[in-house]
C-alpha positions as CSV (number, residue, x, y, z in Angstrom):
1,M,203.7,-64.7,30.0
2,N,202.2,-68.1,30.7
3,Q,198.4,-67.9,31.3
4,S,196.0,-70.6,32.5
5,I,192.7,-71.5,30.9
6,I,190.9,-69.8,33.9
7,G,193.1,-66.7,33.4
8,D,192.3,-66.5,29.7
9,W,188.6,-66.9,30.5
10,L,188.7,-64.1,33.1
11,G,190.4,-61.9,30.6
12,L,187.5,-62.0,28.2
13,P,185.1,-59.1,27.7
14,G,182.2,-59.1,30.2
15,W,179.5,-60.2,27.7
16,Q,181.7,-63.1,26.6
17,I,182.2,-64.2,30.3
18,F,178.4,-64.1,30.8
19,L,177.7,-65.9,27.5
20,S,180.2,-68.7,28.3
21,L,178.8,-69.2,31.7
22,A,175.2,-69.3,30.4
23,V,176.0,-71.7,27.6
24,A,178.0,-74.0,29.9
25,Y,175.5,-74.2,32.7
26,L,172.4,-74.3,30.5
27,T,174.0,-77.2,28.7
28,S,174.8,-79.0,31.9
29,A,171.2,-78.4,33.1
30,A,169.8,-79.7,29.8
31,I,172.0,-82.9,30.0
32,I,171.0,-83.5,33.6
33,H,167.3,-83.2,32.8
34,W,167.7,-85.4,29.7
35,V,169.4,-88.1,31.8
36,C,166.6,-87.9,34.4
37,F,163.6,-88.2,32.1
38,H,164.6,-89.1,28.5
39,S,167.7,-91.3,28.6
40,G,168.2,-95.0,28.9
41,W,169.2,-94.5,32.5
42,R,165.7,-93.0,33.4
43,D,164.6,-96.0,35.5
44,Q,167.9,-96.2,37.5
45,V,167.8,-92.4,38.1
46,H,164.2,-92.5,39.3
47,S,165.0,-95.2,41.8
48,F,166.5,-92.3,43.9
49,Q,163.1,-90.6,44.2
50,G,162.3,-89.6,47.7
51,V,165.4,-87.6,48.5
52,V,164.1,-84.5,50.3
53,A,165.4,-81.0,49.8
54,P,166.9,-80.4,53.3
55,F,169.3,-83.4,52.8
56,M,170.5,-82.0,49.4
57,V,171.2,-78.4,50.2
58,S,174.8,-78.9,51.1
59,P,176.2,-78.4,47.6
60,G,174.3,-75.1,47.2
61,V,175.3,-73.9,50.6
62,I,179.0,-74.7,50.0
63,F,178.8,-73.1,46.6
64,A,177.4,-69.9,48.1
65,L,180.0,-69.8,50.8
66,M,182.9,-70.4,48.5
67,L,181.6,-67.8,46.1
68,S,181.2,-65.3,48.9
69,F,184.8,-65.9,50.0
70,L,186.0,-65.5,46.4
71,A,183.9,-62.4,45.9
72,S,185.3,-60.8,49.0
73,D,188.9,-61.4,47.9
74,V,188.2,-60.1,44.4
75,W,186.3,-57.0,45.4
76,A,188.8,-56.2,48.2
77,R,191.6,-56.3,45.5
78,D,189.5,-54.1,43.2
79,R,189.0,-51.5,46.0
80,Q,192.7,-51.6,46.8
81,A,193.6,-51.0,43.2
82,L,191.4,-47.9,43.1
83,N,192.8,-46.6,46.4
84,D,196.4,-47.1,45.1
85,V,195.6,-45.0,42.0
86,L,194.0,-42.3,44.2
87,N,196.8,-42.3,46.7
88,E,199.4,-42.0,43.9
89,R,197.5,-39.1,42.5
90,D,197.3,-37.3,45.8
91,A,201.0,-37.9,46.6
92,I,202.0,-36.5,43.1
93,R,199.9,-33.4,43.7
94,A,201.5,-33.0,47.2
95,V,205.0,-33.2,45.6
96,Y,204.1,-30.6,43.0
97,D,202.7,-28.2,45.6
98,L,205.6,-28.6,48.1
99,S,208.1,-28.0,45.3
100,G,207.0,-24.4,45.3
101,V,208.8,-23.7,48.5
102,V,212.2,-25.2,47.7
103,G,213.5,-22.3,45.7
104,G,215.9,-23.1,42.8
105,A,215.0,-26.8,42.8
106,M,211.3,-26.0,42.0
107,P,211.5,-26.1,38.1
108,A,213.4,-29.4,38.1
109,L,211.0,-31.0,40.7
110,R,207.9,-29.9,38.8
111,A,209.3,-31.1,35.5
112,A,210.2,-34.4,37.0
113,T,206.7,-34.8,38.5
114,H,205.1,-34.0,35.2
115,D,207.4,-36.5,33.4
116,Y,206.5,-39.2,35.9
117,V,202.8,-38.8,35.4
118,A,203.2,-38.8,31.7
119,S,205.3,-41.9,31.8
120,V,202.8,-43.8,33.9
121,L,200.0,-43.0,31.5
122,R,202.0,-43.4,28.3
123,D,204.3,-46.3,29.1
124,E,203.4,-48.2,32.2
125,W,199.6,-48.3,32.2
126,P,199.4,-50.2,28.9
127,R,202.2,-52.6,30.0
128,M,200.3,-53.5,33.2
129,R,198.0,-55.6,31.0
130,H,200.9,-57.8,30.4
131,E,202.1,-57.6,34.1
132,H,205.2,-55.5,33.4
133,E,206.5,-52.3,34.8
134,A,207.9,-49.6,32.5
135,P,211.7,-48.9,32.8
136,T,211.0,-45.3,31.8
137,T,208.6,-44.9,34.7
138,S,211.1,-46.4,37.1
139,A,213.7,-44.0,35.8
140,A,211.3,-41.0,36.2
141,L,210.6,-42.0,39.8
142,E,214.3,-42.4,40.6
143,K,214.9,-38.9,39.3
144,L,212.1,-37.5,41.3
145,L,213.4,-39.3,44.5
146,R,216.9,-38.0,43.8
147,L,215.7,-34.4,43.4
148,A,213.5,-34.6,46.5
149,S,216.4,-36.0,48.7
150,D,218.9,-33.3,47.6
151,P,220.4,-31.9,50.8
152,G,220.3,-28.4,49.4
153,N,216.5,-28.4,49.7
154,A,216.7,-28.2,53.5
155,Q,218.8,-25.1,53.4
156,Q,216.2,-23.3,51.4
157,A,212.9,-24.7,52.6
158,G,213.8,-26.1,56.1
159,Q,214.0,-29.6,57.4
160,A,210.2,-30.0,58.0
161,T,209.3,-29.1,54.4
162,T,212.1,-31.2,53.0
163,A,210.9,-34.2,55.1
164,A,207.3,-33.7,53.9
165,L,208.5,-33.5,50.3
166,L,210.5,-36.7,50.6
167,S,207.6,-38.4,52.4
168,A,205.3,-37.5,49.5
169,V,207.7,-39.0,47.0
170,L,208.0,-42.2,49.0
171,R,204.2,-42.4,49.1
172,I,204.2,-42.2,45.3
173,A,206.7,-45.1,45.2
174,A,204.6,-47.2,47.7
175,A,201.4,-46.6,45.8
176,R,203.1,-47.5,42.5
177,S,204.6,-50.6,44.0
178,S,201.2,-51.7,45.3
179,R,199.5,-50.9,41.9
180,L,202.1,-53.1,40.1
181,S,201.7,-55.9,42.6
182,L,198.0,-56.0,42.1
183,S,198.5,-56.0,38.3
184,T,200.7,-59.1,38.6
185,D,198.4,-60.9,41.1
186,L,197.1,-63.7,39.0
187,A,193.7,-65.3,39.5
188,D,193.6,-68.1,42.0
189,D,192.7,-71.0,39.6
190,Y,192.0,-73.5,42.4
191,K,189.3,-71.2,44.0
192,W,187.7,-70.6,40.6
193,E,187.8,-74.3,39.7
194,A,186.2,-75.2,43.0
195,V,183.4,-72.6,42.7
196,L,182.6,-73.6,39.1
197,L,182.5,-77.3,40.0
198,L,180.4,-76.6,43.1
199,A,177.9,-74.8,40.9
200,L,177.6,-78.0,38.8
201,L,177.2,-80.2,41.8
202,A,174.5,-77.8,43.1
203,Q,172.6,-78.4,39.8
204,F,172.7,-82.2,40.4
205,A,171.3,-81.5,43.9
206,V,168.5,-79.4,42.5
207,A,167.6,-82.1,40.0
208,A,167.8,-84.9,42.6
209,V,164.9,-83.4,44.7
210,H,162.7,-82.9,41.6
211,L,162.6,-86.4,40.1
212,Q,158.8,-86.8,40.3
213,R,157.8,-84.5,37.4
214,P,159.8,-83.0,34.6
215,R,158.4,-79.5,34.5
216,P,159.1,-78.5,38.1
217,Q,162.7,-79.8,37.6
218,I,163.1,-77.6,34.5
219,L,161.9,-74.6,36.4
220,A,164.1,-75.3,39.4
221,L,167.2,-75.9,37.3
222,L,166.5,-72.7,35.3
223,V,166.1,-70.6,38.4
224,F,169.2,-71.9,40.1
225,T,171.3,-71.7,36.8
226,A,170.2,-68.1,36.2
227,S,171.1,-67.1,39.8
228,A,174.5,-68.9,39.7
229,V,175.5,-67.5,36.3
230,T,174.6,-63.9,37.4
231,A,176.6,-64.2,40.6
232,L,179.6,-65.8,38.9
233,D,179.7,-63.2,36.1
234,L,179.5,-60.3,38.6
235,V,182.6,-61.7,40.4
236,A,184.5,-62.7,37.3
237,I,184.4,-59.3,35.6
238,C,186.1,-57.8,38.7
239,E,188.9,-60.4,39.0
240,D,191.6,-58.3,37.2
241,P,191.4,-54.7,38.2
242,F,193.7,-53.4,35.4
243,Y,192.8,-55.7,32.5
244,G,189.4,-57.5,33.0
245,A,186.0,-56.4,31.9
246,H,185.7,-54.0,34.9
247,Q,188.9,-52.0,34.8
248,I,190.2,-49.3,37.1
249,S,190.4,-46.1,35.1
250,P,193.6,-44.1,34.8
251,A,191.4,-40.9,34.9
252,P,192.6,-39.8,38.4
253,L,196.2,-39.6,37.0
254,Q,195.1,-38.2,33.7
255,D,193.4,-35.4,35.7
256,L,196.8,-34.2,36.8
257,L,197.7,-33.5,33.2
258,T,194.5,-32.3,31.6
259,G,191.8,-32.0,34.3
260,S,190.8,-30.0,37.4
261,M,193.9,-31.1,39.3
262,R,196.2,-30.1,36.5
263,L,199.9,-29.6,37.4
264,G,200.8,-26.1,36.5
């Protein structure tokens, strides 16, 4: 799989993402301060004294807006991933319960349901880190769908129950499809590049309105940098719901095999 620099960075552990952001933006803040007060360009830079804060807030405002939009997308995807896992679990449980009224097909349906859950946890969940589905899981789902759509079920359980059983299997398929889609939804590099660049531009804006004395500029840069790094890290760790620092747990599905919702 081809991966971008932004994608590789977002795949780092949470503490490494925070450390990389802190180092990068503290370094840029130190360079900006050095240019303003200790470099050979000091006099040229100080010729811009007099810029007042209200005229230099636009980079910070645009940064905040862009980060808000990005965070909204990231957290919505994170919530959707969790909902998909929960919906898949509930649909699996429904298939298992409904299989109890289809007579002779019950053992095969329940075994197929168990095999599907086991395949998701054993084969597919680890492969989602590399944005792949598991053929064994696809085969298990196809078998489950074939058993649920057997015309003989209607003769034993009735049309309504058979329709509910088939609907539950289709819900499993839909939840799995959405889960796999989210695992292959790569980070939007352009949005991240824009947000990271805007944070840097906002540092320039903060420095530009504090050219009179060095110590107030240092404090202003530190406060803004700490705020930006914290916000960026919080969004970055949620970017990939199945691989990043803040991962969706397979516990709801594991609960079907070993927990309170155990099948059988």
